[in-house]
C-alpha positions as YAML, in Angstrom:
chain: A
units: angstrom
residues:
- id: 1
  name: MET
  ca: [-0.51, -10.23, 14.77]
- id: 2
  name: SER
  ca: [-0.10, -6.85, 13.18]
- id: 3
  name: LYS
  ca: [-1.90, -5.95, 9.99]
- id: 4
  name: TRP
  ca: [0.02, -5.42, 6.76]
- id: 5
  name: PHE
  ca: [-0.28, -1.64, 6.98]
- id: 6
  name: GLU
  ca: [1.12, -1.55, 10.53]
- id: 7
  name: LYS
  ca: [4.48, -3.02, 9.54]
- id: 8
  name: ASP
  ca: [7.48, -0.71, 9.87]
- id: 9
  name: TYR
  ca: [8.50, -1.03, 6.23]
- id: 10
  name: ILE
  ca: [5.15, 0.16, 4.87]
- id: 11
  name: ASP
  ca: [5.32, 3.77, 3.73]
- id: 12
  name: ARG
  ca: [1.72, 4.84, 4.23]
- id: 13
  name: ILE
  ca: [2.08, 8.09, 2.27]
- id: 14
  name: SER
  ca: [3.49, 6.22, -0.74]
- id: 15
  name: TYR
  ca: [0.66, 3.69, -0.48]
- id: 16
  name: ILE
  ca: [-1.98, 6.43, -0.36]
- id: 17
  name: LEU
  ca: [-0.44, 8.16, -3.38]
- id: 18
  name: SER
  ca: [-0.02, 4.96, -5.38]
- id: 19
  name: GLU
  ca: [-3.59, 3.80, -4.65]
- id: 20
  name: PHE
  ca: [-5.20, 7.23, -4.79]
- id: 21
  name: GLU
  ca: [-7.52, 6.37, -7.66]
- id: 22
  name: THR
  ca: [-8.88, 3.31, -5.82]
- id: 23
  name: ILE
  ca: [-9.39, 5.15, -2.54]
- id: 24
  name: ASN
  ca: [-12.58, 7.15, -2.78]
- id: 25
  name: LEU
  ca: [-11.08, 10.60, -2.13]
- id: 26
  name: ASN
  ca: [-11.24, 13.92, -3.91]
- id: 27
  name: ALA
  ca: [-8.17, 16.16, -4.12]
- id: 28
  name: GLU
  ca: [-8.98, 18.17, -0.98]
- id: 29
  name: GLU
  ca: [-9.65, 15.05, 1.07]
- id: 30
  name: GLY
  ca: [-6.47, 13.51, -0.26]
- id: 31
  name: MET
  ca: [-4.38, 16.47, 0.82]
- id: 32
  name: VAL
  ca: [-5.93, 16.41, 4.29]
- id: 33
  name: VAL
  ca: [-5.27, 12.67, 4.57]
- id: 34
  name: LEU
  ca: [-1.65, 13.12, 3.46]
- id: 35
  name: LEU
  ca: [-1.10, 15.94, 5.96]
- id: 36
  name: ILE
  ca: [-2.65, 13.91, 8.79]
- id: 37
  name: GLN
  ca: [-0.44, 10.96, 7.91]
- id: 38
  name: PHE
  ca: [2.59, 13.25, 7.71]
- id: 39
  name: TYR
  ca: [1.81, 14.74, 11.13]
- id: 40
  name: ASN
  ca: [1.29, 11.24, 12.57]
- id: 41
  name: ASP
  ca: [4.57, 9.99, 11.08]
- id: 42
  name: HIS
  ca: [6.42, 12.92, 12.66]
- id: 43
  name: LYS
  ca: [4.48, 12.73, 15.94]
- id: 44
  name: GLN
  ca: [3.21, 16.28, 15.56]
- id: 45
  name: THR
  ca: [0.00, 17.63, 17.04]
- id: 46
  name: ILE
  ca: [-2.82, 17.70, 14.53]
- id: 47
  name: GLU
  ca: [-5.19, 20.66, 14.51]
- id: 48
  name: ALA
  ca: [-7.70, 21.75, 11.90]
- id: 49
  name: ALA
  ca: [-6.18, 25.24, 12.02]
- id: 50
  name: SER
  ca: [-2.70, 24.00, 11.08]
- id: 51
  name: ILE
  ca: [-4.10, 21.93, 8.21]
- id: 52
  name: ALA
  ca: [-6.18, 24.93, 7.04]
- id: 53
  name: GLN
  ca: [-3.11, 27.15, 7.15]
- id: 54
  name: LYS
  ca: [-1.03, 24.67, 5.10]
- id: 55
  name: LEU
  ca: [-3.79, 24.26, 2.50]
- id: 56
  name: LYS
  ca: [-4.76, 27.95, 2.55]
- id: 57
  name: VAL
  ca: [-8.43, 27.21, 3.16]
- id: 58
  name: ASP
  ca: [-10.93, 28.07, 5.86]
- id: 59
  name: VAL
  ca: [-10.92, 26.02, 9.09]
- id: 60
  name: ASP
  ca: [-14.63, 25.29, 8.60]
- id: 61
  name: ARG
  ca: [-13.80, 23.62, 5.27]
- id: 62
  name: ILE
  ca: [-11.20, 21.43, 6.99]
- id: 63
  name: ASP
  ca: [-13.82, 20.48, 9.62]
- id: 64
  name: GLU
  ca: [-16.21, 19.47, 6.81]
- id: 65
  name: ILE
  ca: [-13.51, 17.36, 5.15]
- id: 66
  name: ILE
  ca: [-12.57, 15.69, 8.45]
- id: 67
  name: ASN
  ca: [-16.24, 14.90, 9.11]
- id: 68
  name: GLY
  ca: [-16.56, 13.45, 5.61]
- id: 69
  name: LEU
  ca: [-13.50, 11.25, 6.13]
- id: 70
  name: SER
  ca: [-14.99, 10.04, 9.41]
- id: 71
  name: GLU
  ca: [-18.32, 9.26, 7.72]
- id: 72
  name: LYS
  ca: [-16.53, 7.22, 5.05]
- id: 73
  name: GLY
  ca: [-14.84, 5.24, 7.83]
- id: 74
  name: TYR
  ca: [-11.36, 6.37, 6.78]
- id: 75
  name: LEU
  ca: [-10.63, 8.47, 9.87]
- id: 76
  name: LYS
  ca: [-11.22, 7.82, 13.56]
- id: 77
  name: ILE
  ca: [-10.61, 10.57, 16.07]
- id: 78
  name: SER
  ca: [-10.10, 9.74, 19.72]
- id: 79
  name: PHE
  ca: [-9.06, 11.65, 22.80]
- id: 80
  name: THR
  ca: [-6.15, 9.97, 24.57]
- id: 81
  name: ASN
  ca: [-3.71, 11.36, 27.13]
- id: 82
  name: ARG
  ca: [-5.21, 14.84, 26.78]
- id: 83
  name: THR
  ca: [-4.60, 14.95, 23.04]
- id: 84
  name: LEU
  ca: [-6.65, 14.25, 19.94]
- id: 85
  name: GLU
  ca: [-5.45, 11.26, 17.96]
- id: 86
  name: PHE
  ca: [-6.24, 10.97, 14.26]
- id: 87
  name: ASN
  ca: [-6.18, 7.37, 13.05]
- id: 88
  name: LEU
  ca: [-6.25, 6.68, 9.30]
- id: 89
  name: ASP
  ca: [-6.29, 2.87, 9.52]
- id: 90
  name: GLY
  ca: [-9.73, 2.92, 7.91]
- id: 91
  name: ILE
  ca: [-8.16, 3.80, 4.57]
- id: 92
  name: PHE
  ca: [-5.94, 0.74, 4.74]
- id: 93
  name: GLU
  ca: [-8.63, -1.56, 6.16]
- id: 94
  name: HIS
  ca: [-10.86, -0.51, 3.27]
- id: 95
  name: SER
  ca: [-8.49, -2.24, 0.85]
- id: 96
  name: GLU
  ca: [-7.49, -5.06, 3.19]
- id: 97
  name: GLU
  ca: [-9.40, -7.82, 1.39]
- id: 98
  name: ALA
  ca: [-7.62, -6.99, -1.84]
- id: 99
  name: MET
  ca: [-4.32, -6.98, 0.01]
- id: 100
  name: GLU
  ca: [-4.72, -10.40, 1.70]
- id: 101
  name: PHE
  ca: [-3.11, -12.35, -1.11]
- id: 102
  name: ASN
  ca: [-0.68, -9.50, -1.70]
- id: 103
  name: GLU
  ca: [0.51, -9.78, 1.90]
- id: 104
  name: THR
  ca: [0.99, -13.51, 1.43]
- id: 105
  name: LEU
  ca: [2.95, -12.74, -1.72]
- id: 106
  name: PHE
  ca: [5.10, -10.22, 0.18]
- id: 107
  name: GLU
  ca: [5.77, -12.88, 2.82]
- id: 108
  name: MET
  ca: [6.64, -15.43, 0.13]
- id: 109
  name: PHE
  ca: [9.24, -13.04, -1.29]
- id: 110
  name: GLU
  ca: [10.66, -12.25, 2.14]
- id: 111
  name: ASN
  ca: [10.89, -15.97, 2.96]
- id: 112
  name: GLU
  ca: [12.63, -16.77, -0.32]
- id: 113
  name: PHE
  ca: [15.00, -13.80, -0.10]
- id: 114
  name: LYS
  ca: [15.54, -14.53, 3.63]
- id: 115
  name: ARG
  ca: [15.30, -10.84, 4.51]
- id: 116
  name: PRO
  ca: [12.74, -8.03, 4.64]
- id: 117
  name: LEU
  ca: [12.04, -6.42, 1.28]
- id: 118
  name: THR
  ca: [13.23, -2.87, 0.71]
- id: 119
  name: GLN
  ca: [10.78, -0.07, -0.02]
- id: 120
  name: ILE
  ca: [11.88, -0.11, -3.68]
- id: 121
  name: GLU
  ca: [11.29, -3.87, -3.89]
- id: 122
  name: LEU
  ca: [7.88, -3.51, -2.26]
- id: 123
  name: GLN
  ca: [6.97, -0.85, -4.82]
- id: 124
  name: ARG
  ca: [8.20, -3.04, -7.66]
- id: 125
  name: LEU
  ca: [6.18, -5.98, -6.36]
- id: 126
  name: SER
  ca: [3.16, -3.70, -6.07]
- id: 127
  name: ASP
  ca: [3.66, -2.65, -9.72]
- id: 128
  name: TRP
  ca: [3.83, -6.32, -10.78]
- id: 129
  name: ILE
  ca: [0.59, -7.01, -8.93]
- id: 130
  name: LYS
  ca: [-1.08, -4.36, -11.08]
- id: 131
  name: THR
  ca: [0.31, -5.91, -14.29]
- id: 132
  name: TYR
  ca: [0.49, -9.69, -13.83]
- id: 133
  name: GLU
  ca: [-1.65, -12.44, -12.35]
- id: 134
  name: LEU
  ca: [-0.80, -13.02, -8.71]
- id: 135
  name: LYS
  ca: [-0.22, -16.73, -9.27]
- id: 136
  name: LEU
  ca: [2.10, -15.96, -12.18]
- id: 137
  name: ILE
  ca: [4.23, -13.74, -9.94]
- id: 138
  name: SER
  ca: [4.51, -16.55, -7.38]
- id: 139
  name: TYR
  ca: [5.46, -18.98, -10.17]
- id: 140
  name: ALA
  ca: [8.15, -16.57, -11.37]
- id: 141
  name: LEU
  ca: [9.49, -16.42, -7.82]
- id: 142
  name: ARG
  ca: [9.51, -20.23, -7.78]
- id: 143
  name: GLU
  ca: [11.45, -20.32, -11.07]
- id: 144
  name: ALA
  ca: [13.99, -17.82, -9.72]
- id: 145
  name: SER
  ca: [14.40, -19.87, -6.53]
- id: 146
  name: ILE
  ca: [14.90, -23.10, -8.46]
- id: 147
  name: ASN
  ca: [17.66, -21.36, -10.42]
- id: 148
  name: LYS
  ca: [19.04, -19.80, -7.21]
- id: 149
  name: LYS
  ca: [18.60, -16.31, -8.69]
- id: 150
  name: TRP
  ca: [17.09, -14.22, -5.89]
- id: 151
  name: SER
  ca: [16.90, -11.00, -7.82]
- id: 152
  name: PHE
  ca: [13.98, -8.77, -8.71]
- id: 153
  name: ASP
  ca: [15.61, -8.11, -12.09]
- id: 154
  name: TYR
  ca: [15.69, -11.84, -12.81]
- id: 155
  name: ILE
  ca: [12.05, -12.27, -11.81]
- id: 156
  name: ASP
  ca: [11.13, -9.23, -13.89]
- id: 157
  name: LYS
  ca: [12.76, -10.84, -16.95]
- id: 158
  name: ILE
  ca: [10.82, -14.06, -16.34]
- id: 159
  name: LEU
  ca: [7.53, -12.16, -16.09]
- id: 160
  name: TYR
  ca: [8.32, -10.08, -19.15]
- id: 161
  name: GLU
  ca: [9.19, -13.16, -21.23]
- id: 162
  name: TRP
  ca: [6.09, -15.01, -20.09]
- id: 163
  name: GLN
  ca: [3.93, -12.04, -20.98]
- id: 164
  name: ARG
  ca: [5.64, -11.79, -24.38]
- id: 165
  name: LYS
  ca: [4.98, -15.49, -25.00]
- id: 166
  name: GLY
  ca: [1.40, -15.25, -23.73]
- id: 167
  name: ILE
  ca: [1.99, -17.58, -20.81]
- id: 168
  name: THR
  ca: [-0.67, -17.34, -18.13]
- id: 169
  name: ALA
  ca: [-0.82, -19.01, -14.73]
- id: 170
  name: GLU
  ca: [-3.16, -21.60, -16.24]
- id: 171
  name: LYS
  ca: [-0.72, -22.39, -19.05]
- id: 172
  name: TYR
  ca: [2.15, -22.57, -16.56]
- id: 173
  name: GLU
  ca: [0.17, -25.01, -14.40]
- id: 174
  name: SER
  ca: [-0.44, -27.22, -17.41]
- id: 175
  name: GLY
  ca: [3.32, -27.29, -18.13]
- id: 176
  name: ASP
  ca: [3.26, -24.88, -21.08]
- id: 177
  name: LYS
  ca: [6.14, -22.48, -20.47]
...
């Protein structure tokens, strides 16, 4: 079974940018990570010299950053088929525990909507996760399904109204809505 970050609809660069403050990276490391991911996405050869040229820094500095990313467990470098492969799965595995319920929530939405979520919907769901209790989001999805309203706008209105009324997952569970 593939991991959440290996799914085709996950935009790794968007994830890195949206979670930048929770991933322990400084600005230089972040730019190197983004360039590596960009090169991987476009199946381009990755070399410290090309990264250094793009960032207008010395190759030795890029080597230091790459070593630091490896030490943090964010980057694994392997030699396969006569080429170096740069694997950034460590960044995504680092936050995997936090994403376990989120992945279940994504699957719940996909099951209810009976289709894969779009990148915009995934981003919206990710924004809700930062704002609302996870259980409350699943209850809002349940309410939308009961009313046969499979729309992110409809669910957003439910969540907004519940927040306005001070309804929490606990209150919802006790029937106070």
